[in-house]
KOLTORKE-780496 format. One record per atom (N, C-alpha, C): residue in one letter; x, y, z. Coordinates in pm, whole numbers, plus 50000, padded with zeros to 5 digits. Example, Ala and Ser with C-alpha at 12.3 -4.5 7.8 and 13.67 -1.06 7.14 Angstrom:
BEGIN
A513194943150780A512304955050780A513204967050780S512854977550708S513674989450714S512905000350787
This chain:
BEGIN
M159046509116759M160456508916732M161176498916823N160786498516951N161406489217046N161176474817004K159976472116946K159666458616902K160586454416787K160876463416691K161786460416580K163196458216632L163636466416724L164966464916782L165076451616857F164016448116930F164006435317001F164126423616904I163396423916794I163436413116694I164826412216630I165436423616600I166776423716541I167786417816638V167746421816763V168676416616865V168466401616884L167206397416888L166886383216904L167426375216785A167266380516664A167766373716544A169296372516549I169966383016595I171426382616606I171856372216709I171166371316820I171496361416925I171296347316871I170186345016802I169916331716747I170956328016642L171296337416555L172316335016453L173676332116517G174036339816618G175316337616688G175356324016756A174246320016820A174196306816885A174316295716782G173666297416668G173746287216562G175176285916510L175856297016490L177246296516444L178156290216549A177916293116676A178736287216783A178536272116788L177306267616776L177046253216776L177666246416655A177596252716541A178176246916419A179686245616433S180356255516492S181806254616506S182176244116610C181376242116714C181656231516812C181546217916747S180526215916667S180356202816606S181436200116504S181936210016432S183026207016341S184336205016413A184516211616527A185736209116605A185726194816656G184556189916698G184456176116744G184776166316633A184306169016513A184566160016401A186056159916367N186696171616372N188126172116344N188936165316453A188486166416580A189216160116689A189176144916675Q188056139416628Q187966125016611Q188736120316489G188866128616389G189596124916268G188736117616169S189266116016052S188556109115944S188876094315947T188056086715876T188226072215868T188616068315727F189676060215715F190156055715584F190316040615585S189466033915511S189606019515492S190836017115405P191476005515419P192686003115339P192376000915192T193246006215107T193196004114963T194335994714928K194025984214854K195035974314815K195935980014706V197265979214726V198235982914623V199175971014601T199805970814486T200755960114455T202165965314476A202905958014558A204305961614583A205175956214470T206205963814435T207185959614336T208405954314410V208795942014379V209945935814444V211075934914343N212245940014383N213435939514298N214605935414388G214895922314393G215935917214483G215465918714626D216245925814711D215865928114851D215095941214867S214785947914759S214105960814763S212625959114728V211755964714813V210315964414791V209825978814789S209035982314688S208545996114680S207055996614649I206466007614696I205066010714668I205016025414626P203996029414549P203906043514508P203546052614625A204366062814648A204116072314758A202796079614741N202446083014615N201186090414595N199966081914630A200076068714625A198966060114666A198716061614816V199796063214892V199666064915038V199106078715071T199666089115010T199226102615044T197816105514993S197426099714882S196076102414830S195016093614895N195326081014923N194346071914985N194406072215137K195496077315193K195766078315337K196056064915404N195606053715346N195796040615409N195816030015299V196966023215284V197056012615184V197565999815249E197285988615185E197805975815231E198445968715113F199495960815144F200185953415040F200765940715099D201005930915014D201565918115056D202945916314995V203785908915067V205115905515018V205315890515041A205765883614936A205995869214945A207415866414993F207515857315088F208795852515141F208815837415126S209975831315146S210055816615137S209185810115244Q208965817115358Q208135811815467Q206635813715442G206265822015346G204855825015317G204685839815285T203435844015274T203125857915240T202835865915367A203395877815376A203185886615491A202455899315444S201605904615530S200805916615499S201375928815570Y201255940215501Y201775952915553Y200785964015525M200915974715603M200115986715580M201045998715575A200676008415493A201356021215489A200256031715495Y200426041415583Y199376051415600Y199986065015629Y199156075215608Y199576089115626Y198806094515746S199536097515854S198906102115977S199766112916041N199136123516087N199836134716151N200976140116066G200756140815935G201716146715844G202906137815809A202826125015846A203966116115818A203466102415770V204286096015689V203996082515643V204516072615747Q203766062115770Q204166051115858Q204006038215779V204906028615800V204776015315741V204886005415856R203935996015862R203915986215971R203465972615920A203825962315996A203295949015970A201795949515994S201045942415914S199585942915921S199025929115955V199105925616082V198545912916128V198135914416274C196955909416304C196445908916440C196455893916476V197475889816547V197795875616564V196645867316623P196105870716742P195075861816798P193835860016711C193365870916647C192135869816565C192455867016418Q193735867416382Q194225864916247Q193795875416145G193455887416193G193115898416104G194335903416030R194155908015906R195265913115826R194935926515761S193915933215812S193475945715753S193095955415864F193525968015851F193275978115954F192755990915890T191765996915954T191226009715911T191896020715992L192326031415924L192906043015989L191756052016032K191646054216163K190566062616217K191196073016309G191306085216258G191986095616335G193426091716358N193826090816483N195206087016519N195296072516563T194326064316517T194326050316557T194176041116436L194556028516457L194356017816360L193366008216424V192306004816351V191275995916403V191295983016323C191475971616394C191495958716326C190135956316263D190125953216134D188865951016062D188225937616099T188935928816170T188385915916209T187785916416349C188545921516448C188085921016588C187735934616647G188125945616581G187815959016630G188795964416733T189865957016762T190865961916857T191515974516800V191785984216888V192315997216850V193795998116889F194606002916794F196046004616814F196416019016783S197476023816847S197996037216818S198616037516678A198236047416598A198826048716464A200276053416474Q200656059916585Q202016064916600Q202976054216653S202536046216751S203436036416813S203146022016775G201936019316726G201526005716694G201035997816815K201056003816934K200675996817057K199155996117072G198685985217135G197265983317160G196735993517259I195505998417233I194876008617318I193626002917386S192775996317308S191525991117363S191025979817273G190045972417324G189475961417247G189845948017307V190015938017222V190315924517266V191685924417335A191705920617463A192945921017542A194065912917478A193745901017430A194775892517369A195385899417247C194575906017166C195065912717045C195895925117079Q195525932317186Q196275944217227Q197735941017259N198005928617298N199365924617338N200305922917219Y199805924517096Y200615922716975Y200705935816898P201595944916943P201755957716873P202205955816728K201845965116644K202215964716502K203605970916486A204595962516454A205985967216443A206165975916319S206965986316334S207215995416221S208325990116132V208315995016008V209295991115907V210096003515867T211406002215864T212266013015814T212036014515664F211926026915617F211676029315475F212316042515433S212386044615303S212836057515250S211846062215146Q211666075415141Q210836081415036Q211796086814931N211616082514809N212566085514703N212066096114605A213006102314538A212696112714439A211866107114323D211926093914300D211156088014189D209686085514227G209276090114347G207876088814387G207526075514449T208526068414502T208256055614566T208656055914714I208046046914786I208446044014924I209136030414914T210386029814957T211176017614941T211586011915077M211455998715088M211815991515209M212695979715173A213565975715263A214355963615243A213485951615280K213535941415198K212735929415223K213085923515360S214345924115397S214785919015527S214145926915642D214015940315628D213365948515731D211865945215741L211245942715627L209825938815628L209635925615704L210495916015678L210385903015745L210615904315895I211575912515935I211835914616078I210615920716145A210005931016084A208825937416143A207675927616155F207455919516051F206365909816055F206625899416165T207855894416173T208225884616274T208065890416415N208485903016433N208345909616564N206875911216603T206005913316506T204585915016534T203935901716573L204535890616535L203975877416569L204195873616716S205015881416787S205285878816929S204705890117013P204205886917135P203665897617222P204735907917255G204345920517265G205255931317299G206155934717181L206895945617196L207855949617093L209265946717144P210165942617055P211545939717098P212255952017151
């Protein structure tokens, strides 16, 4: 009888240890966050108003789009992080990267690997020269028609601010 009791207790201990290890490993995965490569979307331009579909951002978590100006084409990203949408200029000036992967609470330049804060746009690690060019945010509104709308002038200001070291 003692041998059966010993085997049952041992099985319970092994099962409990396995469950504890499984919960630790999933907590680690959640702490690091998921990775979302950018999905290309087409922005709609109507005068000074630029819009993208809000559901594209919430479902893909990370989208990129371009806007044409008289000075040339500028790249932008919109992503869903920590329960909120963010829109930022999408350019890494020294390496000339224009695409960023959302990884947890960070943005990783797809060209040089420099890491930026998804909340502030500031450089965290990676190429020192690239860290000096934070990704400027863009003012936007989420509308009842299911779009995220930005003023073309605000987009240009954010892109221009990102072309200079530091944030204004």
